[in-house]
GUPABA-211701 format. One record per residue: residue number from 0; residue in three letters; x, y, z of N, C-alpha, C in turn. Coordinates in nm, 4 decimals. Atoms other than C-alpha are relative to their C-alpha. Layout:
BEGIN
> pos code nxx nyy nzz caxx cayy cazz cxx cyy czz
> NUM Ala X Y Z X Y Z X Y Z;
...
***
This chain:
BEGIN
> pos code nxx nyy nzz caxx cayy cazz cxx cyy czz
> 0 Met -0.1140 0.1003 -0.0630 -3.2433 -1.0761 -0.4531 -0.0855 -0.1060 0.0755;
> 1 Gly 0.0482 0.1193 -0.0531 -3.2833 -1.4017 -0.2653 -0.0471 0.0444 0.1374;
> 2 Ser 0.0154 -0.0165 -0.1289 -3.4089 -1.4206 0.0820 0.0933 -0.0124 0.0752;
> 3 Gly -0.1173 -0.0066 -0.0726 -3.2077 -1.4055 0.3780 0.1169 0.0697 0.0332;
> 4 Ser -0.1072 -0.0864 -0.0254 -3.0043 -1.1165 0.3257 0.0041 0.0678 0.1330;
> 5 Ser -0.0342 -0.0667 -0.1461 -2.8567 -1.0128 0.6635 0.0811 0.1182 -0.0367;
> 6 Glu -0.0676 -0.1479 -0.0237 -2.7372 -0.6665 0.7303 0.1823 -0.0592 0.0295;
> 7 Ala -0.1314 -0.0051 -0.0293 -2.3406 -0.6275 0.7028 0.0291 0.0569 0.1266;
> 8 Val -0.0442 -0.0796 -0.0833 -2.1853 -0.5624 1.0246 0.1394 0.0763 -0.0365;
> 9 Ile -0.1178 -0.0934 0.0026 -1.9597 -0.2517 1.0221 0.0561 0.0542 0.1133;
> 10 Leu -0.0932 -0.0659 -0.1131 -1.6711 -0.1684 1.2478 0.0671 0.1389 -0.0542;
> 11 Leu -0.0502 -0.0717 0.0181 -1.5995 0.1624 1.2556 0.1174 0.0449 0.1373;
> 12 Val -0.1016 -0.0357 -0.0906 -1.2576 0.2599 1.4199 0.0495 0.1461 -0.0340;
> 13 Glu -0.0356 -0.1463 0.0324 -1.2203 0.6620 1.4708 -0.0077 0.0620 0.1233;
> 14 Asp -0.0221 -0.0677 -0.1134 -1.1097 0.8624 1.7640 -0.0593 0.1343 0.0051;
> 15 Asn 0.0464 -0.1214 -0.0191 -1.2545 1.1650 1.6808 -0.1535 0.0291 -0.0144;
> 16 Pro 0.1117 -0.0257 -0.0088 -1.5982 1.2476 1.7892 -0.0856 0.0489 -0.0812;
> 17 Gly 0.0661 -0.0835 0.1188 -1.6829 1.5111 1.5391 -0.0029 -0.1279 -0.1297;
> 18 Asp -0.0012 0.0985 0.1173 -1.6056 1.2251 1.2422 -0.0688 -0.1090 0.0254;
> 19 Val 0.0712 0.0844 -0.0316 -1.7530 0.9678 1.4155 -0.1700 0.0511 -0.0205;
> 20 Arg 0.1430 -0.0494 0.0560 -2.0779 1.1736 1.3903 -0.0264 0.0371 -0.1122;
> 21 Leu -0.0035 -0.0002 0.1591 -2.0174 1.2729 1.0389 -0.0441 -0.1089 -0.0724;
> 22 Ile 0.0248 0.1029 0.0600 -2.0046 0.9119 0.9613 -0.1472 -0.0435 0.0450;
> 23 Glu 0.1565 0.0211 -0.0396 -2.3495 0.8298 1.1300 -0.0925 0.0765 -0.0585;
> 24 Glu 0.0933 -0.0774 0.0567 -2.5033 1.1362 0.9454 -0.0078 -0.0660 -0.1413;
> 25 Ala -0.0403 0.0583 0.1391 -2.3445 0.9724 0.6170 -0.0999 -0.1024 -0.0018;
> 26 Phe 0.1064 0.1390 0.0055 -2.5474 0.6573 0.7092 -0.1477 0.0378 0.0031;
> 27 Thr 0.1388 -0.0418 -0.0144 -2.8686 0.8450 0.7943 -0.0343 0.0560 -0.1326;
> 28 Asp 0.0242 -0.0413 0.1036 -2.8378 1.0462 0.4891 -0.0147 -0.0932 -0.1309;
> 29 Gly 0.0040 0.0974 0.1127 -2.7575 0.7445 0.2562 -0.1004 -0.0942 0.0213;
> 30 Asn 0.0924 0.1323 -0.0425 -3.0476 0.5421 0.4277 0.0648 -0.1110 0.0403;
> 31 Ile -0.0741 0.1323 -0.0153 -2.8269 0.2938 0.5411 -0.0179 -0.0372 0.1402;
> 32 Glu 0.0256 0.0563 -0.1317 -2.9597 0.0827 0.8101 0.1026 -0.1005 0.0792;
> 33 Asn -0.0735 0.0762 -0.0622 -2.6892 -0.1235 0.8961 0.0638 0.0415 0.1319;
> 34 Thr -0.0356 -0.0385 -0.1343 -2.5548 -0.1481 1.2482 0.1520 0.0580 -0.0184;
> 35 Leu -0.1259 -0.0414 0.0098 -2.2470 0.0491 1.3027 0.0553 -0.0016 0.1259;
> 36 Asn -0.0732 0.0035 -0.1286 -2.0179 -0.0501 1.5945 0.1449 0.0769 -0.0144;
> 37 Thr -0.0873 -0.0729 0.0314 -1.7795 0.1896 1.6562 0.1184 -0.0068 0.1682;
> 38 Val -0.1185 0.0056 -0.1027 -1.4327 0.1917 1.8787 0.0936 0.1302 -0.0222;
> 39 Thr -0.0702 -0.1077 0.0352 -1.2098 0.4683 1.9239 0.1625 -0.0021 0.0128;
> 40 Asp -0.1853 0.0240 0.0355 -0.8516 0.3301 1.9331 0.0247 -0.1280 -0.0397;
> 41 Gly -0.0369 0.1361 0.0603 -0.6585 0.0696 1.7841 -0.0200 -0.1056 0.0999;
> 42 Gln 0.0255 0.1157 -0.1109 -0.6558 -0.1545 2.0994 -0.1259 -0.0648 -0.0002;
> 43 Ala 0.1496 0.0122 0.0157 -1.0353 -0.1402 2.1106 -0.0078 -0.0971 -0.1126;
> 44 Ala 0.0151 0.0380 0.1342 -1.0308 -0.2368 1.7365 0.0556 -0.1459 0.0001;
> 45 Leu -0.0451 0.1367 -0.0174 -0.8083 -0.5388 1.7919 -0.0736 -0.0748 0.1050;
> 46 Asp 0.0906 0.0910 -0.1121 -1.0236 -0.6690 2.1056 -0.1282 -0.0234 -0.0737;
> 47 Phe 0.1207 0.0337 0.0266 -1.3395 -0.6271 1.9097 0.0217 -0.1117 -0.0900;
> 48 Ile -0.0405 0.0824 0.0773 -1.1529 -0.8008 1.6164 0.0407 -0.1444 0.0254;
> 49 Tyr -0.0673 0.1350 -0.0479 -1.0182 -1.0933 1.8289 -0.0974 -0.0564 0.1149;
> 50 Arg 0.0961 0.0202 -0.0860 -1.3239 -1.0855 2.0634 0.0425 -0.0310 0.1153;
> 51 Arg -0.0343 0.0065 -0.1177 -1.1528 -1.0324 2.3726 -0.0511 0.0985 0.1161;
> 52 Gly 0.0337 -0.0921 -0.1176 -1.2422 -0.8716 2.7077 -0.1519 0.0499 -0.0132;
> 53 Thr 0.1381 -0.0303 0.0419 -1.5497 -0.6654 2.6778 -0.0768 -0.0029 -0.1156;
> 54 Tyr 0.0339 0.0437 0.1176 -1.5806 -0.7672 2.3254 -0.0180 -0.1218 -0.0362;
> 55 Glu 0.0302 0.1596 0.0530 -1.6308 -1.1187 2.3577 -0.1007 -0.0590 -0.0701;
> 56 Asp 0.1239 0.0347 0.0894 -1.9501 -1.1352 2.2076 -0.0487 0.0913 -0.1097;
> 57 Ala 0.0163 -0.1015 0.1026 -1.8798 -0.8867 1.9485 -0.0530 -0.0914 -0.1285;
> 58 Pro 0.0262 0.0609 0.1247 -2.0205 -0.9917 1.5916 0.1381 0.0194 -0.0889;
> 59 Arg -0.1074 0.0000 0.0830 -1.7507 -1.0529 1.3171 -0.0074 0.1121 -0.0986;
> 60 Pro 0.0194 -0.1156 0.1028 -1.7043 -0.7283 1.1125 -0.0136 -0.0508 -0.1530;
> 61 Asp 0.0079 0.0493 0.1341 -1.7966 -0.7710 0.7571 0.0670 0.1216 -0.1047;
> 62 Ile -0.0849 -0.1093 0.0865 -1.6423 -0.4258 0.6525 0.0498 0.0806 0.1188;
> 63 Val -0.0680 -0.0554 -0.0924 -1.3973 -0.2181 0.8566 0.0438 0.1454 -0.0578;
> 64 Leu -0.0453 -0.1526 0.0366 -1.3960 0.1815 0.8328 0.1206 0.0341 0.1006;
> 65 Leu -0.1306 -0.0107 -0.0814 -1.0410 0.2672 0.9623 0.0623 0.1396 -0.0104;
> 66 Asp -0.0878 -0.1096 -0.0400 -0.8781 0.5904 1.0543 0.1491 -0.0631 0.0302;
> 67 Leu -0.1426 0.0326 -0.0257 -0.5133 0.5763 1.0444 0.0592 0.0470 0.1220;
> 68 Lys -0.0528 -0.0629 -0.1127 -0.4188 0.8133 1.3152 -0.0875 -0.0441 0.1175;
> 69 Leu 0.0418 0.0456 -0.1364 -0.5367 0.6355 1.6473 0.0976 -0.0112 0.1041;
> 70 Pro -0.0666 0.0193 -0.1266 -0.4517 0.6423 2.0071 0.0528 -0.1469 0.0232;
> 71 Lys -0.0487 0.1039 -0.0661 -0.2795 0.3500 2.1730 0.0767 -0.1003 -0.1388;
> 72 Ile -0.0543 0.0526 0.0833 -0.2275 0.1302 1.8564 -0.0406 0.0596 -0.1267;
> 73 Asp 0.0192 -0.1246 0.1122 -0.2033 0.3180 1.5168 -0.0937 -0.0961 -0.1222;
> 74 Gly 0.0421 0.0805 0.1092 -0.4250 0.2182 1.2116 0.0688 -0.1003 -0.0753;
> 75 Glu -0.0880 0.0950 0.0683 -0.1506 0.0795 1.0289 0.0060 -0.1168 0.0539;
> 76 Asp -0.0242 0.1404 -0.0710 -0.0954 -0.1849 1.2654 -0.1270 -0.0753 0.0161;
> 77 Val 0.1060 0.0478 -0.0093 -0.4578 -0.2428 1.2822 -0.0353 -0.0806 -0.1280;
> 78 Leu -0.0266 0.0735 0.1512 -0.4790 -0.2961 0.8827 0.0956 -0.1273 0.0081;
> 79 His -0.0838 0.1215 -0.0034 -0.1907 -0.5240 0.9377 -0.0713 -0.1431 0.0495;
> 80 Glu 0.0559 0.1274 -0.0881 -0.3546 -0.7589 1.1790 -0.1207 -0.0215 -0.0750;
> 81 Ile 0.1157 0.0584 0.0956 -0.6942 -0.7714 0.9742 0.0224 -0.0519 -0.1006;
> 82 Lys -0.0435 0.0619 0.1466 -0.5121 -0.8435 0.6536 0.0801 -0.1200 0.0384;
> 83 His -0.0681 0.1390 -0.0198 -0.3100 -1.1293 0.8379 -0.0657 -0.0902 0.0985;
> 84 His 0.0817 0.0941 -0.0789 -0.5889 -1.2789 1.0395 -0.0753 -0.1122 -0.0708;
> 85 Pro 0.0866 0.1121 0.1021 -0.7054 -1.6071 0.8805 -0.1446 0.0026 -0.0352;
> 86 Glu 0.1675 0.0450 0.0230 -1.0845 -1.5820 0.9200 -0.0274 0.1810 -0.0326;
> 87 Leu 0.0557 -0.1269 0.0610 -1.0820 -1.1769 0.8286 0.0823 0.0512 -0.1003;
> 88 Asp -0.0839 -0.0665 0.0989 -0.8064 -1.1302 0.5664 -0.1049 0.0193 -0.1218;
> 89 His 0.0826 -0.0086 0.0997 -1.1113 -1.1473 0.3199 -0.0703 0.1478 0.0189;
> 90 Val 0.0569 -0.1486 -0.0513 -1.2538 -0.8178 0.5008 0.0313 0.1202 -0.0519;
> 91 Pro -0.0495 -0.1017 0.0684 -1.2804 -0.5388 0.3103 0.0243 0.1332 0.1048;
> 92 Val -0.0407 -0.0922 -0.0678 -1.0826 -0.2397 0.4938 -0.0002 0.1421 -0.0696;
> 93 Ile 0.0358 -0.1481 0.0732 -1.1798 0.1362 0.3880 0.0822 0.0847 0.1057;
> 94 Val -0.1057 -0.0828 -0.0803 -0.9128 0.3574 0.5291 -0.0718 0.1486 -0.0258;
> 95 Leu 0.0504 -0.1505 -0.0194 -1.0534 0.7082 0.6679 0.1140 0.0554 0.0158;
> 96 Thr -0.1068 -0.0752 -0.0250 -0.8460 0.9800 0.6223 -0.0019 0.1617 -0.0503;
> 97 Gly -0.0020 -0.1414 0.0153 -0.8015 1.3578 0.6163 0.1052 0.0368 -0.1305;
> 98 Met -0.1148 -0.0169 0.0834 -0.4997 1.3215 0.4022 -0.0456 -0.0340 -0.1455;
> 99 Asp 0.0442 0.0384 0.1532 -0.5201 1.3469 0.0091 0.0569 -0.1437 -0.0684;
> 100 Glu -0.0581 0.1256 0.0374 -0.4939 1.0175 -0.1714 0.1119 -0.0272 -0.0343;
> 101 Asp -0.1359 0.0125 0.0532 -0.2003 1.0757 -0.3681 0.1017 -0.0156 0.1101;
> 102 Leu -0.1228 0.0227 -0.0914 -0.0107 1.1118 -0.0491 -0.0045 -0.1249 0.0832;
> 103 Ile -0.0099 0.1432 -0.0809 -0.1345 0.7923 0.0908 0.0477 -0.0900 -0.0995;
> 104 Glu -0.0600 0.1141 0.0755 -0.0437 0.6124 -0.2096 0.1421 0.0293 -0.0011;
> 105 Ser -0.1420 -0.0275 -0.0139 0.2881 0.7696 -0.1836 0.0602 -0.0590 0.1061;
> 106 Arg -0.0263 0.0751 -0.1514 0.3182 0.6328 0.1706 -0.0045 -0.1388 0.0012;
> 107 Asp 0.0347 0.1405 0.0061 0.2270 0.2783 0.0667 0.0201 -0.0578 0.1242;
> 108 Leu 0.0536 0.0274 -0.1468 0.0665 0.2051 0.3865 0.0826 -0.1251 0.0690;
> 109 Asp -0.0645 0.1074 -0.0590 0.1832 -0.1500 0.4506 0.0329 -0.0912 -0.1391;
> 110 His -0.0308 0.0754 0.1155 0.3609 -0.3404 0.1714 -0.0793 -0.1324 -0.0340;
> 111 Asp 0.0238 0.0762 0.0402 0.2085 -0.6548 0.2130 -0.1409 -0.0198 0.0536;
> 112 Ala 0.1675 0.0185 -0.0196 -0.1743 -0.5734 0.3308 -0.0371 0.1697 -0.0253;
> 113 Asp 0.0619 -0.1448 0.0532 -0.3373 -0.3165 0.1256 -0.1394 0.0110 0.0609;
> 114 Glu 0.1241 -0.0272 -0.0486 -0.6273 -0.1273 0.2300 -0.0989 -0.0257 -0.1582;
> 115 Asp 0.1023 0.0442 0.1483 -0.9401 -0.2060 -0.0228 -0.0505 0.1060 -0.0433;
> 116 Ala 0.0509 -0.1500 0.0731 -1.0477 0.1554 -0.0695 0.0296 0.1120 0.1248;
> 117 Ile -0.0413 -0.1126 -0.0963 -0.9636 0.5010 0.0715 -0.1176 0.0911 -0.0161;
> 118 Leu 0.0987 -0.0817 -0.0019 -1.2335 0.7272 0.1703 0.0429 0.1572 0.0884;
> 119 Glu -0.0658 -0.1216 -0.0599 -1.1312 1.1094 0.2233 -0.1164 0.0303 0.0982;
> 120 Lys 0.1117 -0.0543 -0.0708 -1.3082 1.2773 0.5443 -0.0104 0.1479 -0.0618;
> 121 Pro 0.1087 0.0206 -0.0561 -1.5185 1.4624 0.5593 -0.0725 -0.1128 -0.1181;
> 122 Val 0.0731 0.1068 0.0781 -1.7201 1.1535 0.4173 -0.1150 0.0628 -0.0751;
> 123 Asp 0.1222 -0.0350 0.0809 -1.9524 1.2118 0.1399 -0.0795 -0.1243 -0.0082;
> 124 Pro 0.0999 0.1054 -0.0276 -2.2562 0.9885 0.1897 -0.0251 -0.0939 -0.1383;
> 125 Gly -0.0044 0.0458 0.1284 -2.2881 0.9248 -0.1771 0.1208 -0.0970 -0.0497;
> 126 Glu -0.1012 0.0661 0.0409 -1.9484 0.8184 -0.2325 0.0277 -0.1326 0.0941;
> 127 Phe -0.0106 0.0789 -0.1103 -1.9238 0.6240 0.0923 -0.1363 -0.1195 -0.0163;
> 128 Val 0.0803 0.1071 0.0390 -2.2475 0.4079 -0.0200 0.0392 -0.0893 -0.1516;
> 129 Ser -0.0598 0.0849 0.1289 -2.0800 0.3546 -0.3724 0.0903 -0.0897 0.0001;
> 130 Ile -0.1088 0.0565 -0.0490 -1.7832 0.2464 -0.2165 -0.0520 -0.1660 0.0626;
> 131 Ile 0.0275 0.1381 -0.0559 -1.9318 -0.0248 -0.0031 -0.0920 -0.0799 -0.1057;
> 132 Arg 0.0991 0.0605 0.1090 -2.1840 -0.1222 -0.2924 0.1010 -0.0986 -0.0719;
> 133 Ser -0.1010 0.0506 0.1063 -1.8658 -0.2022 -0.4946 0.0389 -0.1296 0.0628;
> 134 Phe -0.0762 0.1455 -0.0500 -1.7852 -0.5162 -0.2644 -0.1599 -0.0566 -0.0112;
> 135 Glu 0.1174 0.0422 0.0289 -2.0706 -0.6965 -0.4085 -0.0541 -0.1181 0.1012;
> 136 Gln 0.0502 0.1092 -0.0777 -2.0842 -0.9645 -0.1416 -0.0772 0.0755 0.1134;
> 137 Phe 0.0817 -0.0602 -0.1003 -2.2653 -0.6998 0.0834 -0.1192 0.0566 -0.0374;
> 138 Arg 0.1116 -0.0518 0.0351 -2.6068 -0.6297 0.0862 -0.0139 0.1314 0.1013;
> 139 Leu 0.0060 -0.1042 -0.0722 -2.6302 -0.2780 0.2411 -0.1443 0.0080 0.0299;
> 140 Ala 0.1365 -0.0065 -0.0152 -2.9489 -0.2428 0.4071 -0.0167 0.1653 -0.0319;
> 141 Val 0.0067 -0.1166 0.0684 -3.0106 0.0787 0.1939 -0.1514 0.0181 0.0008;
> 142 Met 0.1529 -0.0331 0.0458 -3.3786 0.1991 0.1888 0.0133 0.0818 -0.1242;
> 143 Arg 0.0474 -0.0443 0.1011 -3.4660 0.2881 -0.1384 -0.1077 0.1312 0.0146;
> 144 Glu 0.1082 -0.1183 0.0067 -3.6461 0.6365 -0.1902 -0.0420 0.0023 -0.1480;
> 145 Asp 0.0553 0.0104 0.1142 -3.8403 0.6017 -0.4895 -0.0761 0.1414 -0.0277;
***
């Protein structure tokens, strides 16, 4: 590939420390070297996205991993904000859920702001890597093991 590939900035919005640890392990197991920025509630996610307060120097996320059940502001509202933000509406949002995929589909999260992918918890590293690779614009810094 051409030079100048920069790592994708990944924003993880997850309030369960156990799930955060599992996702960090999925990154390690998948040899994903990207920086993972973690926030633990919907308010902090919006502050990060809008670069407010302690997040005023935050990088723009390239990919958002979003848990739906969040304190303060729930994941559906965060999804809606991202998908209606003029600078972020192209950013893939991967919904993390403990719910069955069919159940999510039946809920139809947000009629005018669809998630880009759904990843069931516990997160499988291989599935995780393949989902992110499916968004071709990202060069995941994945270390190949030959």
